[in-house]
C-alpha positions as CSV (number, residue, x, y, z in Angstrom):
1,M,7.2,-14.8,-7.6
2,P,10.4,-16.9,-8.1
3,Q,13.7,-15.9,-6.4
4,K,16.0,-17.0,-9.2
5,I,15.6,-17.3,-13.0
6,I,17.8,-19.0,-15.5
7,I,17.4,-18.1,-19.2
8,K,19.1,-20.0,-22.0
9,K,19.6,-18.4,-25.4
10,P,20.8,-19.6,-28.8
11,F,23.1,-17.7,-31.2
12,R,22.0,-16.2,-34.5
13,L,23.2,-17.0,-38.1
14,D,22.6,-14.2,-40.5
15,I,21.8,-16.1,-43.8
16,L,20.5,-13.5,-46.3
17,G,19.9,-9.7,-46.1
18,N,22.9,-9.1,-43.7
19,W,23.4,-5.5,-42.9
20,S,20.2,-4.1,-44.6
21,D,18.5,-4.0,-41.1
22,N,19.9,-0.4,-40.7
23,E,17.6,2.3,-39.5
24,D,19.5,5.0,-41.5
25,F,18.8,3.1,-44.8
26,L,15.0,2.7,-44.3
27,S,14.0,6.2,-45.3
28,I,15.6,5.5,-48.8
29,I,15.2,1.8,-49.4
30,K,11.7,1.7,-47.8
31,R,11.9,-1.9,-46.8
32,S,14.4,-4.2,-45.2
33,R,14.2,-8.0,-45.3
34,V,16.6,-10.4,-43.5
35,I,16.6,-14.1,-43.2
36,N,18.2,-15.6,-40.2
37,C,18.0,-18.6,-37.8
38,T,19.1,-19.7,-34.3
39,Y,21.4,-22.5,-33.4
40,H,23.2,-24.2,-30.5
41,L,26.7,-25.8,-30.6
42,T,26.1,-29.5,-31.0
43,D,29.1,-30.6,-28.9
44,S,28.4,-28.2,-26.0
45,K,26.4,-29.3,-23.0
46,E,25.5,-25.7,-22.3
47,A,23.5,-23.2,-24.3
48,P,25.5,-20.5,-26.1
49,F,24.3,-17.8,-23.7
50,T,23.1,-18.2,-20.1
51,I,21.6,-15.4,-18.1
52,I,21.0,-15.9,-14.3
53,A,19.1,-13.4,-12.3
54,K,18.7,-13.9,-8.6
55,K,17.0,-11.7,-6.0
56,L,19.0,-10.4,-3.1
57,R,17.8,-9.3,0.3
58,E,20.3,-6.4,0.3
59,N,19.4,-3.3,-1.7
60,R,22.1,-3.6,-4.2
61,L,22.7,-4.7,-7.8
62,E,25.6,-6.9,-8.8
63,Y,26.8,-8.0,-12.2
64,T,29.2,-10.9,-13.1
65,S,30.4,-12.0,-16.5
66,K,31.9,-15.4,-15.8
67,D,33.4,-16.0,-19.2
68,R,35.1,-12.6,-19.1
69,N,36.0,-12.8,-15.4
70,Q,34.4,-9.4,-14.6
71,R,32.4,-8.3,-11.7
72,K,30.7,-4.9,-11.1
73,T,28.3,-3.2,-8.8
74,I,25.5,-1.4,-10.6
75,N,24.4,2.0,-9.3
76,Y,22.3,4.9,-10.6
77,R,25.4,6.6,-12.1
78,N,26.5,3.7,-14.2
79,L,23.0,2.5,-15.4
80,D,23.7,4.1,-18.7
81,S,27.2,2.6,-19.1
82,N,26.2,-0.8,-20.3
83,P,23.2,-2.1,-22.3
84,L,22.5,-4.8,-19.7
85,F,22.3,-2.3,-16.9
86,S,20.0,-0.2,-19.0
87,C,17.6,-3.2,-19.2
88,Y,16.9,-2.6,-15.5
89,K,16.4,1.1,-16.0
90,Y,14.1,0.4,-19.0
91,Y,12.0,-2.3,-17.2
92,F,11.3,-0.2,-14.1
93,Q,11.1,3.1,-16.1
94,I,13.8,4.8,-13.9
95,R,14.1,8.5,-14.6
96,N,16.0,9.7,-11.6
97,E,18.1,8.5,-8.6
98,A,15.1,8.8,-6.3
99,K,13.1,6.3,-8.4
100,F,16.2,4.0,-8.5
101,K,16.4,3.9,-4.7
102,M,12.7,3.5,-4.3
103,I,12.7,0.4,-6.6
104,L,15.6,-1.2,-4.6
105,R,13.7,-0.6,-1.4
106,Q,10.5,-2.0,-2.8
107,Y,11.8,-5.1,-4.6
108,G,15.2,-5.7,-3.0
109,G,18.5,-6.2,-4.8
110,L,19.4,-8.3,-7.8
111,E,22.4,-10.4,-8.8
112,L,22.9,-10.8,-12.6
113,T,25.3,-13.4,-14.0
114,T,26.0,-14.0,-17.7
115,I,27.9,-16.9,-19.3
116,S,28.9,-17.1,-23.0
117,Q,30.2,-20.3,-24.6
118,L,31.3,-18.2,-27.7
119,P,34.3,-15.9,-28.1
120,Y,33.7,-12.3,-27.0
121,R,32.2,-10.1,-29.8
122,S,32.0,-13.1,-32.2
123,G,29.3,-11.4,-34.3
124,L,26.6,-14.0,-33.5
125,G,24.1,-11.8,-31.7
126,T,25.7,-12.1,-28.2
127,S,24.7,-8.7,-26.9
128,A,21.1,-9.0,-28.2
129,A,20.7,-12.4,-26.7
130,L,21.9,-11.2,-23.3
131,I,19.7,-8.1,-23.4
132,V,16.6,-10.1,-24.4
133,G,17.5,-12.8,-21.8
134,F,17.8,-10.3,-19.0
135,L,14.5,-8.6,-19.9
136,E,12.8,-12.0,-19.9
137,A,14.3,-12.7,-16.5
138,L,13.0,-9.4,-15.2
139,E,9.5,-10.3,-16.5
140,K,9.6,-13.6,-14.6
141,L,11.0,-12.1,-11.4
142,Y,8.7,-9.1,-11.2
143,G,5.6,-9.8,-13.2
144,K,5.3,-7.0,-15.8
145,K,5.0,-8.7,-19.2
146,Y,5.8,-7.7,-22.8
147,T,4.4,-9.2,-26.0
148,K,7.1,-10.9,-28.1
149,P,7.2,-8.0,-30.6
150,Q,7.4,-5.5,-27.7
151,L,10.2,-7.5,-26.1
152,A,12.3,-7.6,-29.3
153,Q,11.7,-3.9,-30.1
154,A,12.6,-2.9,-26.5
155,A,15.8,-4.9,-26.6
156,Y,16.7,-3.2,-29.9
157,Q,15.9,0.3,-28.6
158,I,18.1,-0.4,-25.6
159,E,21.1,-1.5,-27.6
160,K,21.0,1.1,-30.3
161,N,21.5,3.8,-27.6
162,F,25.0,2.4,-27.2
163,H,26.3,1.6,-30.7
164,L,25.2,1.1,-34.3
165,C,23.2,-2.1,-34.6
166,G,20.4,-3.6,-36.6
167,W,17.2,-5.2,-35.2
168,Q,17.5,-8.7,-36.6
169,D,19.5,-10.1,-33.6
170,H,16.8,-9.1,-31.1
171,Y,13.9,-10.5,-33.1
172,A,15.9,-13.7,-33.6
173,S,16.6,-14.1,-29.9
174,V,12.9,-13.6,-29.1
175,F,11.2,-15.6,-31.8
176,K,13.9,-18.2,-32.5
177,G,14.0,-20.6,-35.5
178,P,14.1,-19.8,-39.2
179,L,12.7,-16.3,-39.7
180,L,12.0,-13.7,-42.4
181,I,12.2,-10.4,-40.6
182,T,10.6,-7.5,-42.6
183,I,10.3,-3.9,-41.6
184,K,9.1,-1.0,-43.7
185,Y,9.7,2.7,-43.4
186,N,7.6,4.2,-40.5
187,D,6.7,0.7,-39.2
188,I,6.8,0.6,-35.4
189,R,8.0,-3.0,-35.2
190,A,9.2,-5.6,-37.6
191,K,6.9,-8.3,-39.0
192,I,8.0,-11.9,-38.4
193,Q,7.3,-14.9,-40.8
194,K,8.4,-18.4,-39.7
195,L,10.1,-20.2,-42.6
196,D,10.3,-23.8,-43.7
197,R,13.0,-25.6,-41.8
198,K,14.5,-27.5,-44.8
199,A,17.3,-25.1,-45.7
200,F,18.3,-24.6,-42.1
201,K,18.4,-28.4,-41.5
202,L,20.7,-28.5,-44.5
203,I,23.0,-26.1,-42.7
204,E,22.9,-28.4,-39.7
205,K,23.6,-31.4,-41.8
206,H,26.3,-29.9,-44.0
207,G,27.6,-26.9,-42.2
208,C,30.2,-25.9,-39.6
209,L,30.8,-22.8,-37.6
210,I,34.3,-21.4,-38.0
211,F,36.2,-18.5,-36.5
212,L,38.4,-16.5,-38.8
213,Q,41.9,-15.3,-37.9
214,T,40.8,-11.7,-37.4
215,K,40.4,-9.2,-34.6
216,P,37.7,-10.0,-31.9
217,H,35.1,-8.0,-33.7
218,A,35.7,-6.9,-37.3
219,N,33.3,-4.0,-37.3
220,V,31.7,-3.2,-40.6
221,D,32.1,0.5,-41.3
222,S,29.6,2.4,-39.1
223,T,29.8,5.5,-41.3
224,W,28.2,4.1,-44.4
225,I,26.8,6.5,-46.9
226,L,23.9,5.0,-48.9
227,T,25.4,5.5,-52.4
228,D,23.7,4.4,-55.6
229,E,26.0,1.5,-55.7
230,L,25.1,0.4,-52.2
231,K,21.4,0.7,-53.0
232,K,21.9,-1.5,-56.0
233,R,23.5,-4.1,-53.8
234,I,20.8,-4.0,-51.2
235,R,18.2,-4.6,-54.0
236,K,20.3,-7.6,-55.2
237,M,20.2,-9.0,-51.7
238,D,16.4,-8.6,-51.7
239,V,16.2,-10.5,-55.0
240,L,18.1,-13.4,-53.5
241,I,15.7,-13.4,-50.6
242,S,12.8,-13.6,-53.0
243,Q,14.5,-16.5,-54.8
244,F,15.0,-18.3,-51.6
245,L,11.4,-17.9,-50.5
246,K,10.2,-19.4,-53.8
247,I,12.2,-22.6,-53.3
248,Q,12.5,-22.9,-49.5
249,S,10.4,-26.0,-49.1
250,K,12.3,-28.0,-51.7
251,I,15.7,-26.4,-51.8
252,T,18.8,-28.6,-52.3
253,I,22.2,-28.1,-50.7
254,N,23.7,-27.0,-54.0
255,Q,21.0,-24.4,-54.5
256,L,21.6,-23.1,-51.0
257,I,25.3,-22.9,-51.6
258,K,24.8,-20.9,-54.8
259,L,22.5,-18.5,-53.1
260,L,25.1,-17.9,-50.3
261,Q,27.9,-17.6,-52.8
262,A,25.9,-14.9,-54.6
263,N,25.1,-13.1,-51.4
264,Q,28.8,-13.3,-50.4
265,K,29.8,-11.4,-53.6
266,I,27.4,-8.6,-52.6
267,V,28.4,-8.1,-49.0
268,F,32.1,-9.1,-49.1
269,P,33.5,-5.6,-50.2
270,D,32.1,-4.0,-47.0
271,Y,34.1,-6.1,-44.6
272,P,37.6,-5.1,-43.2
273,T,40.8,-6.2,-45.0
274,D,41.8,-8.8,-42.4
275,Y,38.4,-10.4,-42.6
276,Q,38.6,-10.6,-46.4
277,K,42.2,-11.9,-46.4
278,S,41.2,-14.7,-43.9
279,I,38.3,-15.8,-46.1
280,I,40.3,-15.7,-49.3
281,G,43.1,-17.7,-47.7
282,I,40.8,-20.4,-46.5
283,Q,39.0,-20.6,-49.9
284,K,42.4,-21.1,-51.6
285,K,43.3,-23.9,-49.3
286,I,39.9,-25.7,-49.8
287,N,39.7,-25.0,-53.5
288,Y,36.3,-26.7,-53.9
289,N,33.5,-25.1,-56.0
290,N,30.6,-26.7,-54.1
291,S,31.3,-24.9,-50.9
292,V,31.1,-21.5,-49.4
293,I,32.5,-19.5,-46.5
294,A,29.5,-17.3,-45.7
295,I,29.5,-14.1,-43.7
296,I,26.9,-14.5,-41.0
297,G,27.5,-11.4,-38.9
298,A,29.9,-8.6,-38.2
299,G,32.4,-10.6,-36.2
300,P,35.1,-13.3,-36.9
301,A,32.5,-16.1,-37.0
302,A,31.6,-17.5,-40.4
303,L,29.7,-20.5,-41.8
304,F,31.5,-23.1,-43.8
305,L,29.0,-25.0,-46.0
306,S,29.7,-27.7,-48.5
307,D,27.7,-30.5,-50.3
308,R,29.5,-33.1,-48.1
309,T,28.0,-34.2,-44.8
310,R,29.1,-32.1,-41.8
311,D,31.4,-34.8,-40.3
312,I,33.3,-35.1,-43.6
313,S,33.2,-31.3,-44.0
314,Y,34.6,-30.9,-40.5
315,Q,37.5,-33.3,-41.0
316,W,38.2,-31.9,-44.4
317,F,38.2,-28.3,-43.2
318,K,40.5,-29.1,-40.3
319,K,42.9,-31.0,-42.4
320,T,43.2,-28.4,-45.2
321,T,43.2,-25.3,-43.1
322,G,44.6,-26.4,-39.7
323,Q,41.7,-24.8,-38.0
324,T,38.9,-26.4,-36.0
325,A,35.2,-25.9,-36.6
326,K,32.0,-26.5,-34.6
327,H,28.8,-28.5,-35.5
328,L,25.5,-26.7,-35.3
329,T,22.0,-27.8,-34.0
330,L,18.9,-26.0,-35.2
331,I,16.9,-24.3,-32.4
332,I,13.2,-23.5,-33.1
């Protein structure tokens, strides 16, 4: 078995379906469908997320977040204080302190290091990528394997014990590339369909990642009630997904922009006031119909997409808004 494992992970763009991957909704809407894709930052030499796991001779667990300048010793009492620590508990099926100490004696210690190239809580699937990456590192270090669906579902189960989350981020991190993620009520796991790359290469060619002038993580309301109005909007999102699937192999940039504009109208009212004001302010400055600032998660990150090439879009966006943007590279 290796002594050290390095896992690289992309970030996720939520294209259509957005927050419909909500366990509380499934009993009523019966089916959730989400389209997303994974990318790297073109201009960065490093992957968006790096997970390094290294065996130690000493019977101790250490965690370091280099981008947040944090270091912590992991013990049995704080295993449930952080989703990453819980990965270790989940992998070894630790039920009590005696089992925890036995695992350390049997396998030795572990040093976990994470590095993120994106702002903290950016809404691009950071926590899911780190959880999946750590579980993959544990697989490689200690030998017990999961299937891809098992891995994605395990990562989701771990994170949902800490806060409200959907499952699309975890499946995106495991399967990568353009995906249709479908789950029906009472399904054990989501079903994955790989999609045509054309639309997502258009995003690479014409799009830029931007960061809105909002709080670090503009949380969508975690106390949603599935009203009749919200159900109608979820159905409208699902119709847009069906439209996308029909034309995905021959979609044009203008068709993609129109779909994202329609999706934006559906999901926009659920986001906090500062998020909405930031998007509206940028749209007023740009004032160009063949463009969209698309919501791609629950944080300050968004996708700026226009019918111009990305270099022109980048310069134009920077000049008109005073903000910088980042180019994207599709990861499959």
